[in-house]
Each structure stands twice: as C-alpha cells, then as structure tokens.
N, C-alpha and C positions, 0 to 999 in steps of 0.2 A: 329266102325264098332258095330252094333248089330245082335250074334247070340243067336239063340232062346232065343230072349227077354236078353242076359247080352250083357255088354258095355266092348268091347277091344282096346284099343290106341297102333298105331303103333308108341314108343318109338323113333323107328333107320327103316332105312328103309328096312322093309320086315322081322322086328319085332313086335312081338305083346304081352302087356300084358294086363291082365282084368285089373277091374278099381281099384278094392281091392286093387291092386298088385300097381297100382298106385298112391295111397291115401296110402303108406305105406313110397312111397322113402325117403322122408322128412318132411320140416317144412319149410315154410317162414320166411326171414331172419330178425329177432328183429331189424336192425338198424335204429335209429331213428335221423333227423336232428335236427338245433340247434334254434329255437325263440329266436328273440331280441326285445327287449322297444326301443334301437335309435339303428344309426348304427354303429358298433365297430368303432374305433380308427387306427383298422391296418389287414392286411389280418391275417386270419388264413384257416384252413385247418383240411384234416384226413388223417392218416398215413395207406396207403393203402398196404403195405406189413411187417411186423417186421422189426423192421429195429437199428444197433445200431448207438448211435451217437458218433461223434469225437468233440473233443478239436477245433477240427480246419479244416477249407474245406479244402477240396483237398485227395486224396487217395495217395500224394508223404509221407505221416507223419502217421508213427504205430500210430496215436495216439484214439486208440477206449475207449470210458470211462468205458465200460462193463455194461452200463444201454440200456435194449432194449425198444424202445419205439412200443406200440403192434397196431394188425391191426383197425381201423375204431377211433382209440386214435385221440380227439382233440388237436391241438396244434395251439400256434399265431406262426406269422412270426417279429419275429423283424428285421431281417436287411437280405438280401442278398447280394452274393456276390458269382462270376463268377471263376471258377477256370475250365482252360483244357476245354474253352467250354459247361462247365456244371456248373446249377446251384446251388449252397448253401442252405440250409436254416437257417438260429438259431431260434430255437425252444426256447433254454433256453441262461443258461448265460454256456459257452462256451460247448453249446450243438451243434451243428451243423447235419444236412441230405441232403441226395444230393435229387436233382430230378428225379435222376434215376441212377439206376442201375442193372448190368444184362439186360440191352431193357425192363425193369422195372420200370414205374411210382411209386414214394414212395409217393406221396401225391399230394394230389387233393384239392389244394387249392381256398380259396373265396376270392375276389380284391374289396373288397367294392367301389363304385361306385355311388354316386344319380346323378348324370347326366343323364336323360332319352336318348336311343334311337330315333334318327330326327321323326319326325312324330310325337311322346305320348305323349299326351299334358293333359294326365290326371292327374300323377302321378303313374302310377297302373303299371306293367309289371315285365314277368319270366324272366327272364334270364339265358341262357345256354349255359355255356362253353363248344364245345365239345375239349379243349386242358386239362383243368386240370378236365374235367370230372363233373362239381357240376352247380346245379342251386339255380340262388339265387331271391329270391322275394321283390320286391320293393311296396310299398302305400304312399303315401303321403312324394317321396322323398328320404324314408329311409328304410332302410335291412330290412326284419320285419323276415323272414325264409330263411334258405339256408339249403343244405345237398347236395351230394354225387348222380349222377345217373351215366346209362347205357348206351349212345348211342349206335348208327349204327357205324359198322364194315363194313371195305373196302369192296367189293363195292356198301356198300348201306348205304351210312354215312347219318347221319341226315344231314340236307340241311340247309346252313346258308340263313338267311332273319328275315326279320321283321314279322307275321303272327298274326293273334287273332283267339281264341278259336272258331271255329262254331256251336260242336257236344261236348256237356256231358252225359255222361252213369254214371249211380251207376256198375253198371257190364255187360259185353257185352262179345261176343265169338268174337276170333279175329282166321284167315286161309292164309291159303296163300301158295304161293310158287315158286320157283326161276331157279330151273335149268325144262330144259324140260321133262325130266323121272317122275317128279316130286318126283326124292330122299330124295330132302328135306323139302317134304310137312311137313306141322305142321300145331294142329287144339289146341285151347286153348280155355276151358272154364272156363266162369263167369272172364274175367279180371277185375278187381276191378280199380273205381275213373278213368275212361276214360274220358280224354279231348281232342279229336281232334283237330289239328292244321294246316295241310300240308296236305293236301289231308289222306293219310292212314295212316299218321303218325300223332303219339298222343305221351298225357303225359299220364301215369297208370301205375300202380301197377304192381309190379312181384313177385309173387310166385312160378318161378320154376327155381331159383337160388341165390345166394348172392355173387355176384358180383361188388357189383356198384362201380363205380371211374375208369372202363376201360371201351373199348368199347365191345360190347357185341350182340349188337339189329341187325331187320332187319330197322332198321330206327326209331322208334322209341325214344323217351326218358324212360327210367326203373325207377320206383324208387321205394323203400322198399312199402309194404304197410300202412306201417303209415304215411310214407312222402305225398305217392302220395291220403291218405285220409285229411292229414290236407289239400294239395294244392287244392283238389276238392272244400271243403265245402269256402275256401277262396275265388275260384275264380269266375267270374261272363262271360256270352255270350259275346263275343264281347272282353276280357281282353287282351291286347298283352305278344307276346312272340317271345325273342328276343334270335335266335341261331345265336354265331358265334364261329370263331376257331381265338383264336391270333395268332398261331401260321404260318395262310395260307394255312396251308398243306387240308385243306378241298375243294373240286373241288365247288367251285359257279356258273359254266355254267351250266343251265337248265339240256341237253342234260345226265346228266351226272346222270338224276334221273328217277325213273320209280315211283311207286303209293306209294310205300314204305308197311313197314309192323312188326309185333312187335319186 
C-alpha cells in the first residue's frame, strides 16, 4: 500500500514494513546448478542438510565416519542399497548417506535419462522431478544443465504432466491468495526470469528464500536467480516442460488443481 507517497508491504497478516526495511531482510541465494558438455554416466545430486556419512548403509551399526557433507555439496551416487525400507546412497568409498532422516530428505538427485517423454520429438525438454526436487534440461538428447528447485507444497502441488512454455518475462509481478479472508495474500515485485507453462504455474527465480530442494511454493517451480536466468536464456517459446513424481504421491486428477501461484 502507499501512504503519503511511501510504499509499505504486508509481510504477515496485519503486519507491515516499509520498503527500505524489506530490502534489508536478506540477499538472494547464490546457489547455482551445473552445466554439462555430455550426459553424466551416473546419478548425482546435492546434499540438502549437513549429514555425517557412515561406513555402511543402515542405522543398526554405529560406524559414522566423522566426515560431514555440507548443504548444497555436489555428490555422485555410485550405488543404492535399501535397508529397512530406506534407500542409502554410496557417495564415496565407504561413505553412505540416507535418503531421509527425521522426515527430512537428505539428498536431491538427478537420474540422467536421455529418452524423451512421450510426444517430445525435437530432443529439447525440461524435466521437473517432484520427488527429488530437481530439474534437468536436455538438448539433442543430452543432459546439459541440472539444479535443485522448490515446487508446490500440499495442497498447492505442481501439477504432473507434459506442458509447453507459453509466455516468457524477464521480470513480472506475482500476487495471489487462497484463503477466503486473504490471510495468505502475497505480492511479489519483479519476479525474475519467469516462464509460464501451466496456467499460473511458472518456472521463475525466487529471491525471497534459500530453500531449494524442498517443496515450498504455491505451484510454481522456484529456482535460484542464476539458475532461472540460465534456463530462461536457453528456453524457447513452446519448449516442453515434463513434470512428474516417481513416488506417485502427487495427485494427477485435474480437479485437485486451481490456477496455481508463486
């Protein structure tokens, strides 16, 4: 809102801050994905929470190595072993990390797959993996870029399916609310590198958080500023966006989805 020519932002329901105060809250994430000249030979990913590695998979034996892998550290996955219905990933010689711990996913993986989704015939597509919270960009049937994302939080899931980019903006405002009393209303200025692909759901940069690798949005696919810029420059109108959930937990019934949001 504007009062006496000054901007005020509602940062929580009923609570306002001046534009200058909002600008001092924090800086955008400097997290960046990875570019490739050719498709990697094996799975890889990013550590989502600081995690101490183990010499063997499973929690039954106390054989922690004393080495902690840091958040956003890139790791290769050399082997996968399931213990007590939990996947463990071998990221180095005698170094295992769990898929999850205390309900928090510990790694966001990219599993290279150069076979295009059905009906994609031009060798160009963007794959959004909702289970892993990762994105992979393919050109000429080769993986050329990958990174972490933050997709829709229940009940604002990012809808699975095959879509096409139908609108691109270097910068665009986003606003919306889903509660009747508008207690969840949001307004975001200058959302960078925005590409709409499914109603109001878009790929775009997110300068307001650093929580990539976990569900967070109202249906859009959030990326770091640098990552969204890279994909924006690469993508063309009409390029394919394939959204899927290997776990099968995300609803596919169209009636579960509204217009979506940031």
